[in-house]
C-alpha positions in Angstrom: 80.4 68.6 137.2 79.2 68.4 133.5 79.5 72.2 133.1 83.1 72.0 134.4 84.0 69.1 132.0 82.6 71.1 129.0 84.4 74.3 130.1 87.6 72.4 130.5 87.2 71.0 127.0 86.7 74.4 125.6 89.8 75.8 127.3 91.8 72.8 126.0 90.5 73.4 122.5 91.4 77.1 122.7 94.9 76.4 124.1 95.6 73.9 121.3 94.4 76.5 118.7 96.7 79.2 120.0 99.6 76.8 120.7 100.1 75.9 117.1 103.7 76.8 116.3 105.2 78.4 113.3 108.8 78.6 112.2 108.9 82.4 111.5 106.2 84.1 113.5 104.6 84.0 117.0 101.6 81.7 116.7 99.5 84.2 118.5 99.6 86.5 115.4 98.0 83.9 113.1 94.4 82.7 113.4 93.7 79.1 112.7 90.2 77.7 112.1 88.9 77.6 115.6 89.8 81.1 116.5 88.7 82.5 113.1 85.3 80.8 113.6 84.8 82.5 116.9 86.0 85.8 115.5 83.5 85.9 112.5 80.6 85.0 114.9 81.4 88.3 116.6 82.1 90.1 113.3 80.3 88.4 110.5 80.8 91.4 108.2 84.6 90.6 108.1 84.2 86.9 107.1 86.0 85.3 104.2 83.6 84.7 101.2 83.9 83.0 97.9 84.4 85.7 95.1 82.5 83.7 92.5 79.4 83.6 94.6 79.2 87.3 94.8 80.5 88.1 91.3 79.5 85.1 89.1 80.8 86.6 85.9 84.3 87.2 87.2 87.0 85.0 85.5 89.4 82.8 87.5 92.8 81.5 86.6 93.9 80.2 90.0 97.6 79.4 89.2 98.4 77.9 92.6 95.7 75.2 92.0 98.0 74.1 89.1 101.6 73.6 88.5 101.7 76.7 86.3 103.3 79.0 88.9 106.8 79.9 90.1 106.9 77.0 92.5 106.0 74.4 89.7 103.9 72.7 92.5 100.2 72.6 93.2 99.7 74.7 96.3 95.9 74.7 96.5 93.6 71.6 96.2 90.7 73.6 94.9 90.7 76.3 92.1 88.7 78.8 94.2 89.2 82.4 95.2 88.2 84.0 98.6 88.6 87.4 100.2 87.1 89.4 103.1 83.5 90.4 102.4 84.3 94.2 102.1 87.0 93.4 99.6 84.6 91.3 97.5 82.0 93.9 97.6 84.6 96.5 96.3 85.7 94.0 93.5 82.0 93.8 92.6 82.0 97.6 92.0 85.3 97.3 89.9 83.8 94.6 87.8 80.7 96.8 87.1 82.8 99.8 86.1 84.8 97.7 83.7 81.9 96.1 82.1 80.8 99.5 80.8 84.1 99.4 78.8 83.5 95.9 77.6 86.1 94.6 80.1 86.2 92.4 83.1 88.5 91.0 85.9 90.4 87.7 85.9 91.7 86.6 89.3 94.9 84.8 89.8 94.9 84.7 93.5 93.2 86.2 96.5 93.1 84.9 100.1 96.1 82.7 100.7 96.6 80.6 103.8 99.7 81.6 105.9 101.2 78.1 105.5 101.4 78.6 101.8 103.2 82.0 102.3 105.9 80.1 104.3 106.3 77.6 101.5 106.6 80.4 98.9 109.4 82.0 101.0 111.3 78.7 101.4 111.2 78.1 97.6 112.1 81.6 96.6 113.9 83.3 99.5 113.2 86.6 97.8 111.1 89.1 99.8 110.9 91.5 96.9 108.4 89.2 95.2 107.4 86.9 98.0 106.0 87.9 101.4 108.3 87.8 104.4 106.7 85.1 106.6 107.9 87.0 109.7 105.3 89.6 108.8 102.9 87.7 106.8 101.1 88.8 103.6 98.1 91.0 103.0 96.9 87.9 101.0 97.0 85.9 104.4 94.6 88.6 105.8 92.1 88.1 102.9 92.8 91.7 101.9 94.9 91.3 98.6 94.2 90.2 95.2 96.3 89.3 92.1 94.5 90.1 89.0 94.4 91.4 85.4 91.8 92.8 82.9 90.2 90.8 80.2 88.1 91.6 77.0 84.6 90.3 77.7 84.0 89.6 74.0 87.0 87.4 73.6 87.9 86.4 77.1 91.4 87.2 76.3 93.7 89.2 78.7 94.7 92.6 77.7 98.4 93.0 76.9 100.3 93.8 80.2 104.0 94.3 80.9 104.6 90.7 82.0 102.7 87.6 82.7 101.5 86.8 86.4 104.2 86.1 88.9 107.1 87.4 86.9 110.2 88.2 88.9 111.3 90.6 86.1 111.9 94.2 86.6 109.2 94.8 84.0 106.6 93.6 86.5 107.2 96.9 88.5 104.2 99.1 88.8 106.2 102.1 87.6 108.3 100.5 84.9 108.0 102.5 81.6 110.1 100.8 79.0 107.0 99.1 77.5 104.7 99.3 74.5 102.0 102.0 74.6 99.3 99.3 74.9 100.9 97.7 77.9 101.3 101.0 79.7 97.7 102.0 78.8 96.1 98.7 80.0 98.1 98.7 83.2 96.8 102.2 83.8 93.2 101.0 83.2 93.6 98.4 85.9 95.3 100.8 88.4 92.7 103.6 87.9 89.6 101.3 88.4 91.1 99.4 91.4 92.2 102.7 93.1 88.7 104.2 92.6 87.3 101.4 94.7 89.6 101.3 97.7 92.7 99.3 96.5 96.3 100.4 96.2 99.0 98.9 94.0 102.4 97.8 95.2 105.7 98.8 93.7 107.0 95.4 92.6 103.9 93.8 91.0 101.5 95.4 88.5 99.0 92.7 89.2 98.9 92.9 93.1 96.5 95.2 94.9 96.0 95.6 98.7 92.6 96.7 100.0 92.7 99.9 102.1 92.4 99.0 105.8 94.0 95.7 105.5 95.9 96.1 108.8 92.6 95.8 110.7 92.4 92.2 109.7 94.5 89.4 111.3 96.7 86.9 109.5 94.8 83.6 108.8 95.8 80.0 108.1 92.5 78.6 107.2 92.4 75.9 104.4 89.9 76.5 101.6 88.0 73.4 102.6 87.2 74.9 106.1 85.8 78.2 104.7 82.0 78.2 105.0 
């Protein structure tokens, strides 16, 4: 009888996890905390990890933990950055390559809970710069990073075509009506990221997707629940 009660409780918890409803997407396509926890027990090599723990020297400017972003709202309670373990190991190689040039990475955003992507869309209603919640974002999979390059001596960002989260046409990865320095610095970032398994997107020079992102499910895990 006791075993039956425990089994019934587990089934109820599982059903509750799957039954979570989203406005734009079938709930079965998004993993919440319970399903994610079970998934990474089977596949620990795919877990979300904190970037700073693997790359202590990396700089962070987590804009969505502040009001200094396009929503003018604080979206994250903690200024932390996470990504899937293979993504972070690749970023560690990027950082090592840049260090040889006296440069380093600064992260603006990485893993993003699906609920935040929904909020972005409802603020902006622009799927050129904001992910369509009917599909979800590579950020929701823990397989995308928003970042730039800094000078390690000064800590200053290199000159780039725009600031982070600009909705300007100048933010496009192939836009060329720029200064020589902006074009050269953007090329440095693109080259080193592509050398380690990332690919740029057309609309945002700062955004890179990790190759193989489609193998990872969409997640809606608050930062506080990532172990």
